[in-house]
N, C-alpha and C positions, 0 to 999 in steps of 0.2 A: 625332655618332655615332648609329647606328641601334639602337634598343632594342626593336624589335618582338618580338624573340625572347622577351622577358620574359613576354609575355602567354601564351606556349605552354609555360612552364616547368612542370615536374612539381611544383615546390614551391608553386605558386600556391595560396593558401588554407590552406596547412599552418602549423602553429605555427612561428614564426621561431626559437624556442629550439632546435629540432632542428638548425638550421644554424649555430648559435652555441654550441657545447658549452663547458663550463667549462675544458676543457683542450684542447691540440692532440694528444691521445692518440688513436690509431686506434680504440680501443674506444669512446671518447666520440663519435667521428665516424662510426661504423658505420652508424647509421640514416640520416644525411644522405647518406652515400656510396651507400647502397643506393638511395635515392630518385633521386639524380643519375645512377646507373647505368642507370636506365630512362628517363631524360629525353631527348627528341628534340633539345633545344637545349643540351645539356651543353657542347659545344665552343664555342658562341658565349658562353655564360656564363663559361666559364673564360677565354676570350680577353678578355672584358670586364674580368674581375678582374685578369688580368695587365697589361692596358693602363693601368688606373687605379691599379695597385699597391694593391689592396684588402688591408688588413692583417688584417681579422677575418673569421671565419666560414668555412664550407665553400662554395666557388664552383666549379661545374663538376666537382664530385666531388673537389676538391683542398683540403687544409688550407693554412693560411698557410705552414707550413714546406715543404710540397710546391710551392706556387706560387713561393716564393723559390728553390727548387732549379731549377724550370723556367726562371726568368728567368736564373739564373747560367749554365745550360746553353746557353740561347739566345745569351747574350753571347759565350761561348766559341766557338760555331760561326759567329758573324757575321763 
């Protein structure tokens, strides 16, 4: 799997705690989602998290709950 997108991520060098909020609440995830919203590799990041079934953190601007929802939607349309 190609991970070169990671070197271009907007989160590089930022405090990881931003992307691992205490709850899955949108308010706690707001800062991470704002950073992800400006990231040029957001889609690759999200796809990575979906493919490996990442359970924690904000990836590609999506919380764990949002990623589970996306996986369910993809299964239904497949």
